[in-house]
N, C-alpha and C positions, 0 to 999 in steps of 0.2 A: 505493502499499498504504500502510497505518495502522497506526501498533504504539501500541499501549496502554496505559500502566499503571496500573495500577490498588493502591487501598493502603485501606483503610481497621479497623475499629472491630471486632475478634473478636466481637463479643455486639452486631453490627449481623446483626436476625436478616428485612427486610421485602425479600424478594429483587426482587418489581416496580418498588421503585423504584429498586436496582439497574438494571435493565433500563431504568425509567426515563433513567438518569444515563448510562447505556450509550451507548443507540439518540441521546441530545444532544450525544453526545459527538460520535460517527459525525457526526450531520445537522451538525454546525459543521466538522468535519472538512472533507463536500463540500461546504456554502458556500462555501470557499476554496481551492476543487481545480475549475478551467474542468474537466479531463474528466470529471470526476463530478458535473457537479451538475448538466447538465441531463438525466441519464440515469433514467428511473423503481428506485425501490427493490423490495430481497424483503427483506422484512426474515428474513427467514427463508436465504440464503440472504445471507452476511455472508463468506468469503471470500476476500475481501481483507485484513481483517481481522482480522492476531494480538493478542493480550491478552495483555497479562503482570503476574501475581499473585505473588505471596508463597508459596500455599500457607498460607494460614492459615486459621482455621475462618475464619465470620464475613460480612464483606464481600467476602473471596478468595474464599472458596470461593463465594461466592454469585453471584458475579461471574463466574467461571467456567462453573458451568454455564447460566449467561444466554449467553455465547460458544458452548462449544458448543449451545445448542438452536437458536442466530441462525450454525451453521455458520461459525466464528470459528476460526481455527490455536488454539490453548489451549499456552501454552508458561508452564512455573510455577517455581520460584525455594525451597526452601524452608530456612530461614533452619538452619544443622548449628550448633543445641545440643550433642550432642550431646563437638562438639572442641571448639567456643569458647564453648561458654557463654555468660557476657551477652553478647559481641562478636560475637551471629552473628547479631542483625538486622541493626546498624551495616555492618559486611562480606556479606551475602546483600543488602544497597541498592548497595553500594558498585558490588556487579557490577553 
C-alpha cells in the first residue's frame, strides 16, 4: 500500500501535469517494491494507492480528481478556517 500526500499551489491548473507527477511517484514506489516491481500496471485501477490532500482548490483538487479517475482511495483533510483562523493550515498539516 502506498500513501501519497500532495500539496501545491491553489492557482495550479494543469491537470495533465498533476497526473504525470502522480504516475511518476507511483512508478518510483513500484521500482523500490519487490512485490510490485514485475507486475504489469493498470493505470486505471490503482486501488493500492491512497492519496491524501488538503481539499484546497488548485493542485489538491486536481490531484484528487486524478486519483479518483484511477481508482485510488482519496482522503481529504480540509483546514478549519472558521474555528482556527490563521492557524488552521498549520493545524491541518500537523494532523
